[in-house]
Every structure is written in C-alpha cells, then in structure tokens.
N, C-alpha and C positions, 0 to 999 in steps of 0.2 A: 223761405230762406231770404237772407239779406243780400246786400251788394258785395261783390267781390272785385277787388282791384289788383292789378299786377303791374309791376315796374321792372323793366330789364335794364341791366347795365352791360354794355358791350365794351370789353377791355382787351388789352394785349396780354396774352398768357404769360404768367410768371411776373413780368415787369410791372403789372398793375393789379396783381392779385389781391394784395392787402388793401389797396385803395378801394377796389370794387366791393370787397367784403365789408369794409367799414361803412360804406355808403348804404348798402342794403340793410345792414344791421341797424344803422341809424334811422332808416325809414321805419322799421318795425318798432324800435324803442320809442321813437317820437310819437308814432301812431297810438302806442299804448297810453300815452298821456292824454289822448283824446277819447279813451275808452274803447279803442278798437283792438282787434286781435291780429296777429301776423306771424309770418315766418320768413326767414331769408335762407337762401341756399345757392350753391354754384353748380355750373355745368362746365366740365372740361370741353375744350374745343377739339383737340385731337388726342390720341392716346399714344404716348403720354402727352401732357400739356407742355409742348415744346416752347422754347423762347419765341415770343411774338405771335404765336398762333392765336387767332381771335377766340375769345371765350366769353361766357355770359354768367352774370350773377342775377338772381331774381329776388324780389320782395313781393310777397302776396299778403294783402290786407283785407280783412273782412269785418262785418258788423257783429257776427256771432260765430260760435264754435262750429255749428253745423255747416255753415257756408265756407268757413276756412277749411274744414275737412274735405269738402267737395273740391276745393281748389287744389289741395295737397294730393288728391288722388291722381292728378295729371303728372306725367313725367316732367313736363315743363309747360308753361302757359302757351296755348296756341295763339292767343291774342293778348296784347298788353295795352294798358292805358297810357303808358309813357315809356319812351326809350331814351336812354342817355348813352352817348358815345364819348368815351374818355380820351380817345386819340383820334384826331380829325383825319388822319390818313386812312382810317377804317371806313371813311365815307365812301370809298371805292367798292365796298362790299365786304362781307364777312363770311368766310368759309368755316363756320363754327362746327359743322359736321361734314366730314369730307365726302360722304356719299350723296349729299344734296347738290354739290357744286357750289357756285358763288351765289350768295343771297344778298339782296339789298339790305341796308341797315334798318330800313323801316318795314322789313318783311312781315313782322308780327304786329305792327302798330295798327290800332283800330282807326278807321276813317275819322278824320277831324281831330285826332289826338296830336300830341306834341312830341317832336324829336328835338332833344337838346344835345348840342355838340360843344365840347370844350375846345376852343380854338382861338387863334389870333386873327383868323380870316373873317371876313363878313359873310353873311348868310348867302348872298348871291354868288359869291365865289365858291362857297361850299357846294352849291347846287350844281356846279359844273361836274362834280364828282358823284353826287348822290343820284342814284338811278331813278328814272321816271316810274310813276305808278298811276293806276287808274282812279284812285280815290284821293281826295284832298287831305292835306294835313297841315300842321303848323310847325315851323322851324324856328328854333331859338339858339343863339350863340352865347355861351358863357365864356366871356373873354378871359383868356389865361393860357399859359404855356402847358404843353402836354406834361402831365406829372407821372413819372415812372416810380411808383411806390410798390416794390416787389415783395417777394416772400421773406427775404432776410433783412432788408433795410427799409425802413419806412421814412419817406420824405414828408415831413409834417409841414406842408406849405399851404394848408387850409383848403385844398381842392375838395376834400370830403365835405366840409361844412358849407362851402360855396355851392356845390352841387345840391346839397340838401336844401339850401335856401331857394335855389331855382325850382326844385321839385315842389316845395311848399307853395310857391306862387302858381306853378303850372297845374298842380293837382291838389287843390285846397280841400277837396273832399276826403283826401287820404291823410294829409299832414297839415295842420295849421301852423302858422308862424309862432303862435304862443306855445304850442306843444313842442315845436322844434327848439325854441329858446330854453324851455324847461329841460329838455334832454341834454343839450350842450352844457347848460349850467350845472346840472346834477351829475352827469356821467363823465363829461370831458373836463369840467371844472375850469373853463376858460372864458372870461368875459371878452377877450380879444376875438375868439372864434365866434362868439355870439354876434359881435359887430360885423365880422366877415359874412356870416350867413344872412344877416339883415341887409347888408349892402347888396348881395347877390339877389335877394328877394326884391328889393326896391328897384334895381336896374333891369330886372327881367322884362323882356319884351319879345314878341314873336312876329314872324311874317307869315302870311297865308301862302301856301304852295298849292297851285292849281293842278288838276289832273293832267298828266302828260308833261309836266314841267320838270326839267332836270336832265341828267346824263342819258342820252339815247342808246348807249352801248348795250349790246345783247349779252346777257349774263351766260357764262358757260354752265351747263348742267349735265347730269348723267342720267341715262335711261337704265333704271335698275331692273334686272331680270326677275320675272315672276318665278315662283317655285317650280312651275311646270317647264320653265325654260332652262333650268340648271343642267349642266352637262353631267353625265354619269361618272362616278368615281371621283377621286381627288386629283385635281390637275391645276397647274399654274400656267397661265398664258406666257408663251415664250416672247421675249423682247428682241427685236432685230438689233444688230450691232450698230448700225449707222455707217457713215462713210464720208467721203469728200463732197464738197458742194461748190457751186460756181460763184466767182467774183461778179458782182452786179455790173461792173464796168467792162472788164476785159473778157468776161465769160470763161476765164481760165478756171479749171476745176482743181481743187486742192484742199489742204487742211483736213479737219475731221469734225463732223457734227454727230454726236450720238443720237440714236433714235430714242426719244424719251417717251415714257409712259404718257398716254394722252390724258390720264386721270391725275397726273402729278403736276398740278399748277398751284404753286405756293406763293404767288405774288401778293395775296391778301395778307400774308404774315408780315409784310415789310412796313416799317415806318421810315426806313431810309433805303436808298438803292445806290449801287456803285456806278460812277461815270468814269469812263476810261479815256486817257490821252494816248491814242495809238501811235502818235508821232514820237513819243518818248519811251514807248515800251521797248525793253531790251530782250524780250522773248525768253525770259529766265524760267518760265513755266511755273513759278511758285503759286500764282493765283489759281491756275488750272489744277495743280496737284493738291492744294489745300482746301479747295471749295468742298464743304461737306455734302453738297447736293449735286455735285458734278454739273454746275450751271454754266461753265465756260465752254465755248466752242473754239476749236483751233481754226483760225481763218485761213483762207488760201495764201495769205502773205505771212502766215505763221505768227501773227499776234493773237490776242485772246479777247473774245467778245462775250459778254455776259448775256445768257439767255434769260430775259427778264420775266418770262412766264414761270420759270422754275426757281429763280433766285428768291430766297427768303429774307434777304437783307441783313445777314448776320454780321457783316463787316470783316470777316476773316481775310478776304482778299486785300482789303486796304491795309490791314495789319501786317501782312507778310510781304507786300510789295516793297522792294528796296529803292524805288525811284520816287522822289518827292512829287506829289500831286499827279502821279500817273494813274492811280485809282483813288477816287475820293467818294466817301459816302455823303449823299445829299438827301435832305428830307423829301419823302415821297410826294408831298403835296405840291412840289414843283413840276410834276410830270402828269401827262394826260394819256399816255399809251405805254405799251411794252415793246415798241419797235426796236429793231437792231441798231445799236449805236455804230457798229463797224460799217454797216451799209450806208448810213448817213455820212460817215467820214469818207468813204470811198466815192460817194456821189458828189460831194462838195467839201473838200478838205478845209479850205479857208473858212467857210461858213460854219462848219462843225467846230473848229478850234475857237472861233469867236463865241459860239454858243457855249462851249465848254468853259471858257474863261469866265463868262458871265454867270454860269451855273455854279461854278466852284466858289465864286464870291459869296453866294448865298448859303454855303455850307457852314454848319456850326463847327468851330475848331475842335479837334480831336480831344483836347484836354477838358472840354466842357460837355462832352457827350453824357447823356443822362441815364444810360442803361445801368451803370454801376458807379462805384467811386474809385478814384485812382490814388487818393491820399486821405488820411483821416481829416474829417471836417469839410470835405467837398460837398456832401449832401446838405449840410447846414447852410453853406454859402448859397447853394442853388435854391434852397427853400426860401431864404430871405429875398433872393432876387425874384423868384416866382411870385411871392406874396406882394412885392412892390408893384409888379406888372398888374396883378389882379386888382389892387387897390386903386390904381390909376384908371382901370377899365378900358 
C-alpha cells in the first residue's frame, strides 16, 4: 500500500459550510493533477448542524486506489497531516461531537505537523487560546478576516484559494503549486485567484510550538458510561429547578439562577459574545425572555447576567435590547475566560465600566456583521474589503 494523507478543515457550522466544502474539494481536484486519488467529505458537529456549532470537513489523498479505500473505511481520520481553522475564535477548542466534551483544535494533528489558522492576530497571540499538548507541532497564520461563506450565500473573497495556497506550501507531498494553479485555471477560470493562491504560498511561514506551550486551561470532558453501567429501563435524568443566589458584595440572596445541565456547555459555538452594561439596564426582561438557550441569570439586583458557559453567541439579546449599547456583541478573541460580568461589575463598578467602554470600542458595527447580509450587495462589498486586507498581508 502507498501513502495516505488527511487534511481536516474546522469551521463554523452553516456559516462556513460552503467555504469548507470548496477547500476540501479543491485539495482533491488539485491532487488529481499530480496523479493522486482522493475524496472529500464533511462531518456535522451537532445534530442538527446548528448555527455556529464547530464542524469538520476532510480531504483524504492517496497514491493508489487500495490505499484510498483503506482510508475511506474509517468514519473520519483519527490522525491528520494538516489542520486548518477557518475562524480563529475556534482556537479555544472545538466541541465537534458533544459526547467528547471540548477538544483542542490540534487534537487529531500528527506530531510535527502543521496547524493553519485564518486570523488577523499573530501566532504568539493565538497560542494564548490554543491548548497545550505533549507533542511539538508547527503553527502558521494565514492573514485575513474570518470569512463567513455559508449554505445559501457564498462570499467569494478568495479565502478558499488562499487556504489552498498555504496548504500547497505546508503539505507539498499532497498538492504541488503547479497542480493547484492548473486546478484554479481550469475549474475556477480565474487568473486573479491564481495570483491570490501564489501570494499565500509565497508568504507562508510557520513557527515551532514546543511541547507544553500554549493555553494551560483544563478542557472539560465527559465520562461516558459503559454498557454495563446503563440504568435499566428508559429514563431521563431530572434537572433541578435552580433558585436565588448571593450577591458577592452584600451577600444578599435574591434573583434566580437556573440549575443548568452540566453537559450543556456551548461556548465553543461562539464567534462573538454579549457584554452587558448593568448601569443602563432597565430590567425590561427582553434578553432573558428571548434567549434561545436560557443563558441569562436574574441577578439579586434584578438585572440580567449572561452565563457564558451556555451562551452560544447568537446575538438575539443584542437585537431585542431597547437600550443603546446596553448589550453589545464583541468578537470572542477579545476574551480569555467565561467569568461572570455581573460579579465583576459588583466588585468594582468603575473599573468594569471603563473595561466595558474599551471593549465596546473594539466591536464591529452591527451593520457590518458578517453572518448574513442586510441589503443587496453587502456581501460583495465585504468580499472586496476582505480581499484588500488579504493582499496587504
């Protein structure tokens, strides 16, 4: 049997589905030009593939048919030769299959292999989020904005060919630059995209990440019962109702915090999170009522605090809040933990409000959010803007 190679693309469910599919398809078709065989396929993250849930697409490449068939016999590759992360906020971990808990993005990466992240941040900054591992690997940053090219509307900002150019440099045994140029010329019919791929190829560089280097956070995981441990009959574990809790300063008990399922931690789905100005909250209850995941706690002073372990970052709370800048969605890469914002506000109100003002300044304006389009032509404008950033590097 010959050599078998696997590439995984980690992406935001639905929002980047088409983009991930085009990249893995491009790997296979370009490899064909080098006389190799391959197949690309996707794996849903959760069931169903909800907005923002981490998901994966794979490309498997082989020298011969027998080797390819052996690779296809696996449900998904246990180890990969290259991992590409299309949204840098996923560097905090991907819960691609809920029963595993949170997995580091390099979970399946072979020792010494390369992790590529699409980001405007530098590699050392990204390492603050990427979890430690015992084996060394290489980290590369493909400079560019996170491209949300979803199921229904495709944002053609060259992210697909730029990622392919980086892959051709990182994994030359799988895809040569010549084969990639041939694929783009014949299938995509765009000399401009050829230039974008070549630019990404030429600029590509990695840093060595040593064992133990990165985020020291302990990943949450679940102990799955053995078949001999299963309870008899059909049963559903009852969930306690929850109740009031104490103010960290006055110790006064009040409000309401629901008792949440210990397995329901959806923060890995977020590319943005809500930040709350408790001093301007009118206690209208709209965020609490409309949150699809019941992620808001009623605090003892009757304001509303987002539980950031269960919040999936959908932005509904910001949309329904009637007070300007009371709830603002901010890119997840600005944060390092899921601590309570209300407790920080209660402990030092002035410091919290200064932090809040500075944090909101970094938020992308609502009208420029990339999850969808608000008027005809917005995606085209964003594509041109993203391409300009990518060309400047």
